[in-house]
N, C-alpha and C positions, 0 to 999 in steps of 0.2 A: 520183657522187654518195654513195654510202654510205661511202666511205673519208674523204670530207671531213667528212661528219656525225659521223663516230665521231672523228676526230680534234678537231674544233670542239668534241664535248662535253666532252672530255677536257681539253683546253687552258683551255677555258671555266671549268671548275670550278674548275681548279687555279690560273689565273693570276687570276681573280677574289678567291679565296680570299687569295692573297698579298700584296694589294692593299689588304687590310683589317686593321684593329687589333681585337685580342682587349680585350673589358671584362667585366663582372661577370656580363652577362645568360646565365642557363643555355640550353642548345642542347637538341635534341628529337632523338631517334632517327629514322633514315630507314627507308624500307621494306625495306631490305637488312640493317639492323642490328635488326629486330624478330624476336621467336620465332616460329617457325612450329609450329603445332599439328598441320596435318593433312598436310603434306607427308609425313613418316615414322610418323605416329601417336606420335612420340617427341620431345618438344619440344627443339628446337635453333635457333640464330641461321638467318636465313634464309640468310646468307652461306655457311654452312658445308653446305647442301644439295647433292648434288651432281645438280642439276639447276637448274631456274628455278621460284621462287616469290617471289611480291610481297607484303608484310602491309601495307596502309594504315591506319593507327592512327586515332583519334578527332580528334587534332590536325590531320591533313592534310585528313579529312573535312569538319571544320569551316570550314577555307580556303575550300574549294569552294562552301561554302554551298549544299549540293545540294538540288533539289527531288526527286530521284529516284535510286537507287542509280547508274544509267548515268552520272552527271553526272560520278564520280570516275574512270571508266575510262580517261580519258585518261592517267592516271597509270601505266598498267599495260601494259607493252608486250606486243603479241601477243593482246590481248584487245579486243573491242570490242561495242557492242550494235546489233543490227540491229532493222529494224522501223519508223523514222522518228521525226519529232518527237513523235507522240502517245505519252504513257505508258501507255496500255492497250495497245499491241502491241510493247512491246520486249522482244526476246529476246537472251541473250548468245551470244557466240560466242568460242572458244578456238581458236587454231591452225587455223583454217580450219573448224572444226567447230560445229555448234549444235544446238541442240534435244536431243533424246535423247543425243547425243556430248559433252554436257557435264552434270557432275552439281552439283547445286546443294543446299547444307547450310544449313540453319539451327539454330545451336549443336548440330550434329550430327544433325540430324533433316533426312531426306531430303524434297525437295519434287519429286513426281512430278507435277504438274498438267502437262501439255503439251497445247497445241492449235495449231491452223493459224495463229491471229491473235490470241489472248487475253492472251499476256504470260505471264511465270510468277514475276516478283517481285514478290510481293504482301508488301511490309514497307516502313516508311517509314524514311528514312536515320537520323531522329531516334533510333532505337533502337539503332542500330548503333554497337560500340565499335571495331570492326575488319572489314577485308573482305581475305581471304585467298585468292591466286589462285594454285594450283598448276599450272603449265603444262606439257602432255605428259602422256602415258596414264599412269593410276595405279590400273588394274584391279587389279594386284598387292594393293592394299591395300582398295578400294573396290568391285570387281567391274563389272557391267555399268553403261554410262552415263558411262564417265570415259576416253572416248577422246581427247578434245580437253583434259580438266584437270578441276579442282575448283573451283568458287568457294564458298568457305565464310564464312559470316556470323557474328559474335558479338555477340551483344548486350551492353548497357551493364550494369555492376554496381554494387554501393553504393560499391566503393572508387573508382569513377570520379568520384564526385560529393564524397566527404567526404576532409577535410583531417585533419591529425593532432589528435586531442583531439576530435574531433567524435563525436558517435552519430547527428545529423539532419542532413538537408541537403534545401532546396528549390532547384529552377532553374526558371525562367520565361522563356519566348521568344517573340518574334513577327517574323514576316518577310515581305517583299513583294518580288516581281520584276515586273517591268513587262512582258515580252515576251508574256505571257498572262493579267497581272493576277492573278496568284497570291500568296493571303493564307495566313499560316501562325502558327497558335499552338500553343504546347506547354506543357505542365506536368510537370515530374519530381520525386519524392519519394522520400527513401532514409531508412533507419532501421537502425543497427546496435548491438546490445546492449553493455552497458559491458566484458563479458568477450571481445567480438568472435565469441562464437559464432553468433550469428545476425544474420541481415540481411534487408532487403527491400527491393524496387526497383518503383515504378511510375511509368508513362509513358502520356500520352496526347497525341497530335498531331492536329491538324485542318489540312487543306489546302481550298482554293476556287481553280478555276481556269478561265478563259475561253478566248476563241479564241487562236491563236498566231500573231504576227506574224514572218512569215519574211523571210530576207533580201533576197528577190525584191520585196519591198513587197507581197506577195500576203497574205492571210490564211486560214488552215488552221482551219476550223471544228474546236472541241473544248469539252468542258464537263465539268469533273471535280470531285467534292468526295469527300474521303477522310477517314476517321478511322481511325487506327492506334493500337495501345497494346500495353504490356506488363506484365505482373506476374510476378516473379521472387521466389524465397524460397531462401535458404541456411540449413543449419543444419550446423555442427559440434560433434557432442556429445563428441569428445575430437580428440586430436591426429592419430588415424589414420583417422578417417571424415568424409567430407563428403558432405551430401545435398542437392541442389538441385531445383527445379521451376519450370518457367516457363512462361507462355500468352502467344504472340503473337497478336493480334487484328490484322485487316484488313479494312475496310469500304469499298468503293469504289462511287460511283454516276456515271454518266457519260453524256452523249449524245453518241454519234458514229455513224459508219459500221458496218455488221456486220463489216467488215474494215477496222480502224481504222489499218492499217501504211501506209507510204508516204505518198503525197499524195492519197489518196483522197477524193475529194469525194461526199457520199450522191447515189446516183443508181438506175435502174434496176439489180435485180441487187445491190445493195449498199447499200439503204435505210439511212436511221438507226435507231438501236435504242435503247432505255432499257437500258444495261448495269449489270447489279447484281453487284459480286464480294463474297463473302465466303469469308475465309480464317481458318482458326485451326490453330495449331500449339502442341500441348502436349507438354512436355518433360520429364524426370526423368532425373536422373543421380545415381547411387553411385559415389563412389571410397573406395576401401581402400588406404591405404599407409602401412604401420606404419614408424615411423621408424628406421632400420638394418636392415630387412630388405629384402635386395638382390633377392631373389625374388618381391616382391609389390609391385606397384603398379598396381593393377586399377582399370578402369572400366567400369561398367555403365550403358546409356543404353536408355531406351526412349522411344518417341515416338508420338505422333497426329497426322496434318493431315488437314484436311478442306478443299479448295479447290470453291467453286461459282462458275459465270458462269451468269446467267441474261440471256437478250438479249429484251426484249420490243419487236418492231417497232411504230415509230411509226405507220406509216401503215396498218396492219392488226392482225388479231387473233393473230397469230402469235407464241408465246412458246417460245423453245429454252433448253435446259439443258444443263450439261456439269459432272458431279459427281465428284470424285477423290478417294477415302480412300484413305491410306497409314498402316499400322500396321507398326512396327519395333521392334527391339532389336537392340542389338548389345553385345558384352563385347570387351575386349582386357585385356592384361596386359603387364608389363614385366619381365623378370627379367635382372639383371646378375650377370656372371662376370668377376672378376678373373684374368687369365692370367699376372701378374707382368711386371715389367722394363717397364712403362708401357702394357701392353696390356690390353685389356678388350673382353668381348662382351657386346653388351644383346640377348636376344631378345624381338620383341614379336609378339604370337600373338594369336589371337581368333576368333569366329565372329561372324555375322550372318543376321537373318532379317527379311525386311519383306514386306507385301503391300498390292500396290495393286490398289486395284476402282473400277470406272468404272461411272456410270450416265448416259444421255443421254435427253434427252425432247423432244418436238415434239408440240405440241398440235393440230396439222393433218394427223397421220398418223393412218391408222385403229388403228394399235397404239399408238401414242405413243411410238415409236422415232424417234430422229433418225439422218439420216443421215450418216454417216463417224464416229460416236460410238458405238461398240455397247456393250452391256452386258456387259463382262467383267472378268477377273480375272488378276492374274499374282502368281506366289510366288516368292521368292528364297531361296535358302539357299547360305550360303558362308562358308568357313574359311580363314585365312591364317596364314602365317608369316614372320617378318623378322629376319635377323640382321645386327647392326651390328659390326663388328668393326674397332677401333682399335688400329693397331699404332704405337708411339713409337719411332722411329729404326729404321724397317724396313730388315731385312738391313743394319744398321750405316750406313744412309745418314742424312742429317740429315731432321729434320721428321715429318710425322705422317702414317701412311696409313689412310685407311679404306674398307673394302669393306661394301657396303650390298645384300646379295642379299636376295628375297623372291619369294614364289608365294603365289597364292591359286586354290582351288577353288569353283567356282559351278554350283549345279542350278538352273534355273530351268523354271517351270511355267506355260502360259497357256492358259486354257478360256472360252468362251463357249457359252451355249445353241445345241443344234443345230449347231455346228461342230466339227471334229476338235481335240482337246487337243494341246498343245506339250508337251515332255518333253523338255530337252537340258541338257547341261553342259559348262563350259568353265573351261579351266586358263591362268591369267596370270601369268607369271612375269617378272621383274624383276631387274637387277643394275647397282648405280650403285657408282663407286669415285671417292674424289677423294685428292689428294695436297697438302699443305702443307708445301713444303721451308722456309719461315719461317712464322710465324702470320699475316703480312700477306698472304701470296700462297697461292691455291687452283689447281690444276689439276682438272678434272672431266670424267666421262663416264659416259654409262647408256645401257643397251639395254632395251627392254621388249617385252611383247607385250599387248595389250589386246583387250577386244571391247565388243560393245554389243548386247544381245540386242532382236529385233525388238520393239517396243511392241504392246501389246493394239489400238491404233488402225491400226497398219501392217498387223498380220494380219487383224483381223475386221472392217475399215470394210466395211459393206454399206449398203443404202438409196440415197436421191437425191443425187447429187454437184451437177448444176444442169440447167438446161433450156435449150434451144438453138432458135430459129426454124427450121422445114424449108424451105431456100430451092428445093429442087426442088417442093414446093408451091405455090410462087407463080403466080400473083397472088390467090389467096384472100386476104380481110380481114375478121376478123383472121387473122394468120399463125397456122400450126398448129406447136405447140411438140413436140420430142422430148425423151426424158429420157436423160441420162448417168446410169448407177447406179455406185456402189461395189461391187466385188465382192471377196470374201474372197481370201487367199492364204495358207494353212496350210503351203505350201513355203517360205516365206520362211527364209532362215538369217542368222546373226548376222554385223554388220558386225565384221571383225578388222585389227588395223593391228600392223607391226613398226616400231619406231623406235628410232634410235640419235641421241645428242647427245653434242657435245663442247663443252667451254667452259672459261673462265678467268675469275679476279677477283683484285683486289687491296684491302685494307682498311688503311688507315693513320691511326692517332691521333697526334694533336699533329704535324701536318705541318709547318705554318708557325706555329702559335701553340700554348699551352698549351689544350687541350681542345677544339681543331678536330678534324675527321676528315674523309678522303675514302674512299669505298667506290665499286668499278664491278667488274661482272659481266656477262659476254656469253657468247654460246653460238651455236652454228649445230646446226640440227636437220632430220633427214628422217624423214619416214613413208612408208611402204607402207601404203594402205589399202584392203582389198579386200570386196567384196561389198557396196559402198555401197547403202542402201536409198533409193529413188525413187519419187515417185508416176508411174506411167503413164498417160497420158488418150489414149483413141482414141476418135475420133468419126469415122464412115463418111462417105467423100468426097461420097456422093450428097447428103448435108446441105448441100453447098455447090452443089449444081447438077451434079455429075459424073454420069455414065450409070451408075457402079458404083463400089462397092457401093451398094445400096440404102440409104434413111435410114430408121431406126427407131430404137425404145427399146430399150436394154438389152444384154445379151451377146449374143442371137440376130444382132442387126445389126453387133456390132463396137462398140456405144456404150457404152463402160463405163471406170473407172478402177480401178487396182489398184497396190499397194505393190509393186516387184519388184526384187530385185537386180540392179543395171544396171553397177555402174560401179567400176572399179579405180583406185585414184588414188594420185599421188605428190605429197607434201606437204612443202615444204621452207620454211625461211625462218631468219633472224637477228634475235636479240632483245639488245638491250644496254641496261642501267640504270646511271646512275652518280648520284653523291650528293655533295656538300661541304656542310658545317655547321660554323659558327664562332658564336661570341655575336653578331656583327654581319651576318652573311651567311650565306645557303642557296642551294643550287640542286641541283634533282633532273631528271634528265634521262633520257631515255629513246628508243630508236630500234628500229623494227620493221620487217622485209619478210616477205611470205609470198607462195608461188607454190604453186600446185595445178593439176594437168593429169591429165585420163584417159590411162593408159596406154595405152590401147587405140587411142582415136581422138587424142590430143593435144589435145583441146579443154579449156579451163579448167573446173575443178570447184571446189567448196566455197565457203565463204564468205571471198573474198579482199579485201584492201585495198592502196592504194598503200603506197609507202615512206613511214614517218610518223617526223617528229623532232619531240618534245616537250621544253619547259622550263618548270619552275616555280621562278621565282628571287626571292628578295627581300631587303630590308634591315630590322634591326631598330634600333630607337631606343629603348632601354631607359628613357632619361632622360623619354622623352614617352609610354611605354608602349605603342608604337607600332609597327607593321610594314607595310611596304609591298611589295607583291609583285605580280609580273606572269607570267601564263602564255601561251606562245606553242606553237602548231601549226603545222607544215609539213609538207604532203603532198605527193607528186610527182602527175604525171599517172597516172591510172588507166586503163589499156589491156589488163588481164586479163579482156577479156571474149570471148566467142563471136560477138558481134553489134557490128560497128563505130558503131553507134546508141548504144550504151551506156556508150561511153567518157566519162569524166569527167575535167574540167580540174583541174589543179593548185590548190591552195590555200593560204592562210595567216590565220591568225585568232590574235586577241591577246585576252587578259582583264586587267584590272588589278583588285585591292583592296588593301582598308586595313582593318586591325584594329587597333584601340584596346581596350586591357585594363586599365585599372587596378589597381596590384599593392599598394596601400595606401590608407589612409585612409576617408574614408566612402563612395568609390564603389568599393572593393575588391570583386569579384565581378560587377561589370557588364563586358560585353563588347559592342562594337560591332563590327558587320562592313559595310561599303560595297564594292561592286564594280561592274564592269561587265564582261560577257561579249561577246564579239563585237564589239570595240569600233569597228570599222572599217564594223560593219553590212556585213560581208561575204555576199555571195551566192553558197553554196558547197554541194555534193553530198557526203554520205559514206556513206549507204545505198545509193542506185542514182541513175542520171540522171534528173533530173525532180523528184527527194526532195528539196527545198530546206530547209537546216536554219534553225533561229530566227535572227532578226536582232539587232539590238543589245538588251541587256538589261541595264539598272539595277536592281540587287539590293541591298537593305539587309536586316540583321537585328539584334535587340538581345536579349540573353540577360542575366538576373541572377541570381547564385547564393549562397545564404546557407546558413550551417549553424552550428551551437551543438551 
């Protein structure tokens, strides 16, 4: 099946492009033609990176007409969102790793909020100009938390709305989707000074949604209300300096189960809560890049983020909260050295510090602490250096050879009141290489080591985890309950990985017609991940009626939960992206497969997925200012489970969309989006067996931009 899909991908993109004629309508860059900012901290085309990185720009985001960031991840192979249909429980996974194994950045600011089921993407897609996903370990540049990869979001800028000769622009938008009766309204305003030295951006987006209609015909209770906003200002006092600052604000209110993930319905032990999400990210950047100074191109980024989730139980007086504050600063610089004869060397180096501080509360406990959410703090210090050596005609051979070695040192400290402090360090090396015998072909490979420090939740979790009835004490009524307690584990060691990857790609311009292009890039990777951290839950057999050991509460009876290093894993997979773009036709295709096994037991581990083939294709009709597109996702049977009852059937889903965007006249600036997701109302499962995805979803959006 894999070979067939790979072949079909290339044939479809090439053959369809050859059948179409070119006209005057301009084309758009694809994910592999975009510039990656985060893959090497030294901007370069995504195609030239000796690894896998995808950049989804604003044009593609708009075509998805997304309700949440997760909606666009079909366009990114090897990356997915776990958690189920509700927005409040979505968690990203990259190459089989999720949670603390994936680093999330908003304009370079780390997002450290992590919980069992409260999500971590507190930003509206209306604020985002690009989503960049670097797949594979990147600790050599970013330190802890990047075993699976990096998801970096860049917010909108003034230039995204301004056209030539304009200093002020406004954009108003509204939308609706039927699968959860979601309404959206948004407004954006930008201003730029006449000399282009100063500009400001402001955006506010409001969403309101209700219950989700599933493909099975059932309804999943949900109720969301979100207000998201952005303020950003940039100053360029001269050609050498750029100063910018931004504030991303997210406020969400919902009514859903305490654990909103999967297909959960409120009930005993998982009652409905009024969930109040409050998130603020403040970021400031200073860039100094004197013209003609090869040794200085420096960035200084400082940021502060605060994320709080409060859950007020509907049927009781209990209120629990989790608050995470992160403060950080990073600095990096690029120095270029010419070696003559077409050879060059670029050093990228820098340092970073950030601190995470967490506070949990529960108004029903005597000390108001919350079980599993310790009051704790962690601090990280890191320094890195990377060299990018480019050789033209290496050793007389044709083409260009690039070598990209790098290494980072990190020190991390964690502490909680009354508990042992943690003080460790780690070194993360990486080396990548690529060879382009001609400009249109690249062969690449990379090897890296990465780590993920145990989080303060994993080390210091304590308090009540859950209560269960003591069946050995039956038949008393009401039943006697015993308590399973979290216990701390300061002996946790970091998760570590060694990964190698090989791949190749092609990039052709003017392939069939003037202005068209075809790009494809694929790779195979293999990771050895050691000391994976997992939650160990122990319950004495006596609680279920066995004669021994006796049932009781807490560690003395063996009724406890703690995080332990339990698993060594082997994770491998294939990823492919291909794009064709002409004036009248476009196609973006990807394919991915992933496997993960415990090297000791042979059981499956990791956030795995079936083999998935995705295509987003469409036609442009410039005479009518219209585009018509379709997206198709095909997934194989999912059998990578340890329990056969958790297997999932294969599925195929399709979306269609229409964009009308007048290019001149009185309607210039108007855009109308119409579409239907899951056209066939398919009943299918992506996250887990029994977790049905949303059904047929009619979508409509309208926006209007004007400038002067």
